[in-house]
N, C-alpha and C positions, 0 to 999 in steps of 0.2 A: 548523735555524738558518741564517740568511743570513750567509754569511761574507765575501762581497765584492760589489762593485758589479755585476760581470757576472752573478752568480747572481741578484742583485736584479732587474736589468732583464730577464733571461731569464725569470724566474718571473713577473714583472709583465706581460710582454707575450707574447701568444700566439704569437709568431713561432717558438717552439720546439715548436709543435704537431706537427711531424714531425721525425724524427731525421736527423742527418747520414748521408748515404749511405756505407755501408761495403761495398757490392757494386756490380757493374756496373749501369749504368742499364738499365731495362727498357722494354719497349714502352709500358707504362702511364705511365712517367715522361715519355716523349716525347709521348704523346697528351695528357697533362695540360699539359706545359710548352711545347709548340710550337704554332705556328699551322698546323695541318694543312690540307690542301685542303678538308676538310669544315667548317673554321672560316673559311677565308679569303674565301669568296665572299659572306659576309653580315656585316652590321654591326648590332650591337644599337642600337636607338633608344630602347627603353623596356622596363622590366619592370613588370608589374602582378601582384603576388603575393597570393594568399589562402592562409591557413593556419588550420586548426582543430586545436589540440593537445588530447589527452586526458591529463590529468595522471596518472590512475591506471594506464593501460595503457602510457603513454609512446609512444603511436601518434599520428602526425600525418597529416592528410588535407589536400590543398590543390591549388592550380593556379598556374601562371605563364603569363600571356599575354605572349609576347615579340613586340614590334613590331620588325621588322628591315628593313634596306634591302639590296637586291641590289647587290653591287659589281662582279661580273664574271660572264661566261657560265660556267655550271657544267659541269665535265667529267663530273659525275654529278649525281644528284638527292638526295644525302645531306647532311643537316645533323647535325653532331656536337653532342650535348647531354650534359652531365656531370650525373650524379646518383649519389651514392655509396651503396653497400650500408649497411643492408639496405632502403633505400627503393627503390620500383619505380615505373615509369611505367605508369599504368593505361590511358590513352587520349590521343590527340592529335587535335585538331580544327582545321581551317582552312577558313574560309568555309563553315561548316556541314557539312563533310565530314570523315569520319574518315580519318586518314593511317596508313599502316603504319609500324611501328618495330620495332627489334630491338636487343638488347644484344650487344656484341662487344668483347672485350678490355677490359672494364671501363667502356666508355662506351656511350652509346645513340646510334643512328643513326635519324633520321626521314627517310622518303622524302617529299620535298616536290615539289610541281609546279614546272615551270619558271616563271621569272619574268623580267621585263625588267630590264636594268641600270638602276639608280637608282629602280626601283619600290619601294614600301613595302608590306609584308605583315604579317599577324599570324598567330601560331600559338599555340593554347592547349594547354598540356601539363598533364595531370592526374596526380597522384602520391599515393602513400600508403605507410604502413608504420611499423614500429617504428624510430624515428630513432636514429642513432648518438648515444650519450650521453657527455657530458664528465664524467669521474669526478673529475678534479682541475682543474677549470676555473680560469682559462682556458688552463692549460698544455697540456692534451691536446686541447682543442677539441671542439665538438659542441653538442648541445642540453643545456641545464642545467636539470635538474629538482631543485628544492630547496624548502625551507620557510623562512619567516621565523621569528623567535624566538617567535612565538605559534602556530606550527604550521600556518600558512596557505600554500597553494601560491604558489611564486615561481619564475618561469620566464624564461629568456632564452637567447641563443646567443652563442658566441664561436668564430670559425672562421677567423681569419687564418692563412694557411699551409696549414692543412688544407683550406680552401676552402669557399665558399658552397654548393657542390654537396653538402655533407654534409647539407643540410636543404632545398634546393629546386633544381629543374632549371634550368640556366643554361649560358652559355658561360663556363666557369670559367677565364678567362685575364685577367690584369690589364690587358692592352692594350686591351680592349674594354669601356668603360664605356657604360651607356645614355646616349646624348647628351641625351635629353629627360627625364631623371629617372626616377623609379620610385615606385611606391606599394606599400604593404603593408597588407592588410586582415587583421585577426585576429579570429577568432570565439572568444569566451571566456565562461566562466560570468559571470552577472550580478554576482556578488559581487566580481569582479576588474576591474582597470583595465588596458587595453592601450595601450602607447606605442610609437612607432617614430620613424624619422627625419623631420625636417621639421615639417610642420604637420598638425593634425587636420582632415581633410576632412569626416568625419561620424562620429557615434556613433548606432547604430541598434539598438533592441531587436528581437530576432527572435521574441519571444513564445513562446519554448520554454525559457526559463531561460538563454539566452545573449544576448550583445550583440556586435555587430560594430563594430570601430573601424577606420577607414581613415585612414592617414597617408601623406603624399607629400612628395617633394622635387622641385624643378623643375630643379636642377642635376645635371650628371653625377655619378655616384657609383660607387665600387668595389663589386662585388657582395658582398664580405665585410663591408662596412660596413652593409648593409641588415639590421637586427636588430630582432626583437620583444622587448619588455620587458613582462612580465605579472605583476601582483601587486596588493597592497593599497596602491596609490600615491595620494598626494595631491600637489597642485601649488601652488607659489607662483611669482610672476613679477615681472619688473621690466624697465625699458628702460635700455640703456646708450647713452650719447652717444658714438658712435664716429666714425672718419674718414669713413665713408660715410653718416652720419646715425644714425637710431635703429635699434639692434639689439635685437630681442626676446630676452630671456633667460628660459628656463623651467627650473625645478628640480622634479624628480620624485623624491620620497623616500617611504619607508614611513611610514604614518600616525603611528606612534609616535615617529618621528625628526623630525617637522616642526619643533618649536621649536628643537631642536639645529641642524638644517640652516639655518634662517632666520638664526641668529646666526653661523654659520660659513662657509657657502658663498659668499655674495655678495662678501665682501672678497677671498677668494682668486681668484674669477673676475674681479673688477674689476682687481686687480693684474696678473693674467695678460693681460687684454685691453690694459691700459695699456702693458705692456712689449712685448707681441708686435706690437701695431699700430705702435708706435714703431720696432721693429727690423725687422719682417718685412712690414709693410704692412697694409692693412685686412683684417679677418676675411673669409675668402673666400666666405662663404655667407650674406650678409645676407638674401637672399630666403627662405631656409629657417629662419633663426633659429639660436640656440644653445641646446641643452638639455644639462643635466647630470642623469644618471639613476642613482639608487642601484642597485647590483647586489650579488649575493652573492659574486662574484669580485673580484679586485683592480681591474681596469679595462681598458678598451680604447678605441681612437680612433674609434669609429663616428661617421661624418660627421654633424654637426649633432645628434648624440644620444650624447654621450660617456658611457661607462660609468664609474661611480665606486663603489669599494668600499674606501676607505682609512680607514674608521672615524672620520671627522671629526677627524683628528689630523694634525699636521705630519709631515714626513718620509715615508718609505715604511713604513707599518705600524710606526712607532716606530724606524725605522732611517735613518741618513744614509749613503747609498752613497758619498759622497765622503770620509767620515771627517774632515771639516773643521769640522763644526758648522753650516756654512751651510745644509746640506740639512735641518736641523731647524727652520728658520724659515719654511717654506712647505710646502704640500701637494703632494707629488711627483706623485700621480696626476692632480690637476687640471691642474697645469702641463704635465707631459709629454704626457698624452693629448690635451690641447687643442692643444699644439704641433703635433700631427699634422694638425690642420685645415689648416695651411699646407704642411707637408711630409708627404705620404702621401695626403692627401685632395684638396687643391688640385692639387698636383703628385704624380702617381702614376707609378711606373715600369712600363714595358711588361713587363719580365721580372723574375721573382723574384730573379734573380741581382744585380740592381741595387738591392736593398732598402736599401743603405747610404744612398741618397738620402732614404728615409723616416726611417730610424733614426738615422743620423749627424747630419743637420740637426736632428732633433727632440731628440736628446741635446744638441746644441749650443744649442738654444733654452733649455735649463735654465740654461746659462752666461749667455746673454743676459738671461734673467729676473733672475738673481742680480745681474748687472752693473747692470741698470736700477734695481732696488729697493734694493740695498745698496752699490753702487759697484763701480768697476772692479777694485780690489784683491780684493774679495770674489769677483768673477767669476773672476779669475785663480786664486785659491786653490781655488775649487770645481772648476774645470776640471781643474787638475793633480791634485786629489784623486781624480777619477774614474778615473785611470789604474790604480788598484789593481785594477780589474776587467778589464784587458787581459790576455789569455792568450797571444796570438800562437800559437794552436794550428793555425790554417790561414788561408788568404787570406779576405778579406772578400768578394771577388767570386769565386764559384764558376763552374761551367760554365753556359752558356746553353742555353735551349730544352729543359730537362729538369726544370723546377720544383725546382731544387737550392737548398739553403740554404748561405749562406756563414757565416763565423765570427760569433759573437755580438759580436766586436770591432767590428762595424758600428755599435754604440752608442758606447762611450767612445773607441775608437781613431779612428774617423772624426770624432767631435766634437773630439778633440784635434788632428787634422790641420787642421780648419777654424780652430781657435784659433791654431795655429802660423802659418797663412797670414795671419790677421789681425794677429798680432804683427809678422810680417815686413813687411807693408804699412805699418804704423804710421800709419794714416790712417783713423780710425773713421768719419768722414763718408763717405769713399769706400767703405769696407767695408759700411756700412749701406746705401748706395745699391745695392751689388751684391746684398745679401740681399733687399732690397725689390724689386729689379729682377727677380730670379728669379720672384717671385710674379706679376709683370706679364707677363714674357716667356712664361711657361709656364702662364698662368692656365687652370685647369680642363683641363689637358692630361695625356696620358700621354707619358712621355719615356724615353730611354735615358740611362745614366750619362754617356756622352760628350757629350751635349747640355749637361748641367749643368757638366761639367768645362770644356768649351770656352767656355761663357758666362763663367765666372769668370775664365778666363785672358784672354779678350778684354777684359773690363771692367777688369781690373787691369793690363792691358798687360804681361803676363808669361806665359811658357809654363810652366804648372805640370804638364805631362803626366808628367814624371818624379817629381814629388811624389805625384801620384795613383797612379802605378805602384808606388811604394815602399810606401805605406801601405795601398793597397787590394788589391794582388796579391801581396805578400810578407809574411813574418812577421819580417823583420829590423828591429831597432831601429838606425837609423843612428848611427854614432859621429861626433861632431864633435871632431876632434883639433886641438889647437893648442899652440904653444910660442912663447916669446919669444927674441929675440936677447939677447946678454949684457948690454947696457945697458938692456934693456926699452924700446927705442924702436921696435921693429918686432915684429909678431906674424905667425906663419906658421900656416896653417890648411887643413884639407881635411875631406871626409867619407870615411868608410870603412864597411865592412859595409853596403853599399847597392847599389842598381841602378846600372848605368853611366849617368853623366850626372845623377845626383841633385843638385838645385840649390836646395833650399829657402832662400829669402832669410832672413837674420837681421838684425833691428834690435836692437842692444844699447844700453841707455841707463839713465841715472839722472837725478837732478834737475838736473845741470849739463852732462852730456856725452852724446853719442850717436854711434854708428857703425853704418852699414848695409853689410853685406857679402853677397855671393852666393857662398858656398863651392861647390866642386864636388868630384869625386873626385880632383882633382889639387891639389898643394900650391900655394897662393897666399900673398901677404903684403901687409901694409898698414902704413904708418908710423903711429905712435901719437903723439898730442899729449900734453901733460902730463896726468896723472891718468886717461888713457883705458885704461890697463892694467887698472884696477879693473872695467871693463865686462866683462872676460872672467872672470866669476865663475861657477864651476860651479853653485852653487845657484841663481843667478838665471837662468842659461840653462836649467837643468832645469825651472824653474817655468814658463817661457814657451813652451818648445818640447819636443815629444816626440822628443828626440834624447838621446844619451848623451854628455855632454861629457867629454873626456879631455884633461887637461893633461899633455902629454908632457914628461918630465924627462930622458930619456936620449938625446935627439937633439942632435947637435953640429953 
C-alpha cells in the first residue's frame, strides 16, 4: 500500500534502483561515478546498438558500435567500457582488426591504438549473456521479461540509476551523451513489434522467423534513456501544433487496448504539451518526435519514447500523492514522465549527485501543470500537499564522483523550494521567463547543479545560494519566527534552525495588502500599515513556503 507521496514517486521512478550507501565507497563506486583517465581522453559521438533477445532463455546477444572523438593525448591506450554482470564482451573490432580487452575491478578495458587529437574513430563491441533481470520493475532495474494479459511475450528495459551498462556496453556516466544521437536495432520474432526512441529507420524481414527494427534519434541522449520496447503493439498517431511547428505524436499500445488508448491518451498529452510549452518552452525534441509507449511497469522518462503503465486512469494508479484531490484530475505518469523531457533529458546533470535538477524541476512541473489547467490556487494547494512525502532523512545532494544517491526528497522538497522562490519573487512573468530561459541556456547540455543555481540567481537578481544550501544540503526545516509590538504597529522577524545567512525572501499578501521582506538569521523589524498584521498568518505562510512559521508570544 502506498502510504505517502515519497513512496509513490520512489516506486514510480527507477531512481531507487540502487540503495543508499551504508558502507564506505568502493573502487567500483569510483570507477562508475568518476571520470577516470580511461574515460577522459575520449568523447562519445554516437552509439549504434543492436540487440537480439531470447525470451525463453533470457539471453541477449548484441553489439554497440561507438563513434568517439579523441580529446587528449593518452597516457595509456586503455578505454574504459562498462558492462555489468552477467553479460560479457565477446570481441572488439576496430578498422577490421580485433583489439585485446580484459575485465578488471568490475569494468572492461580495451587496448585501443593511438589516435590524433580531434580525430574520430569507431570501435565495435560484441557482447552476450544472460542479462540481469528486473524482478520488481522499474524499482530494481534491468531487462524486463513479462507477458501481456493474453500470455504473449512483452519485453523492455528500465535502468536509470542502475545504469545502461546493465544491458549494453557503453561509457556509463551521465556527463557524456552521444553528441550525434544513437540508433537501436532490435531483432525480434516476426509475431512481435519492436519500438525504440525517435523514428523508425527500417523494418526488415530476416527470412528466418525474425524481423529487424531500427530506430534512431538525431539529438543527444542519456544512455539510460535508450530503451527497447517489444510486444504486440499497435500504433495510432496525430500532429500537435506546437511552438516550433508540427510535432509528431505517436502512441504505441497493446492491440487489445487500442480503443481505450485512443479515447484517453491524446487529451492528457495535449494538456501536458499546452501547459509545459507555456511554462517551460518548446518541447525539446521536435526532430525525434514524441512517443508514449505502454509498458508493464509504471513508467519512465525515456527520451522521445516515454514509458506508460498507469492503466489509463487519473492519479498514480488510483492514488493522489498530494492528498488534495487535484492529483486525481490528470494522469500522473503522462505528466511527470513527460516533464522529464525538459528536465532530465534536455538538461541532464553531469553527476548523479545533482539529480535534483532532474527530479525537483520535474516534480515542480506537476505544480505548473495544475496551475495552468486548474488555476493558481489549485497549484498552490497541490504543491503544499506534496510535502507529505518529505522525510528529511538525509541531504538531497550527496557525495560527488562516486555514483551516490541523495535523498528522495529531491522530488517534493526540491519542488517546494522552487515554489517558495516563485512566491517570494511574486512575479510570474519573470519566473516563467527564468524557467523557459533554463531550457534555452542549457539546451541539450549536461550541467552541474551550480550552473542551474547561479542562472536562477542571476536572472532573478538575488543571491539564492543560502536557500539552495538550506534545502539541498541539510535536513533542517527553517523556522520563521515573528512577533508584534504591543500596539501591533510593528512586526519583528527572523529565521532560525537554518544555515548561517539563510535569506529566503517572503512576499505575504491578500486581496488588498502586500509586504515583501527578506528575513535573515538576525532579528529585523518593519512597520505595519493598517490591516497588514493579518498578512502574518501561520496557515497562509505555511501554504506558500516550506518553512515553519512560529508566532512568538513570550518575547517582551
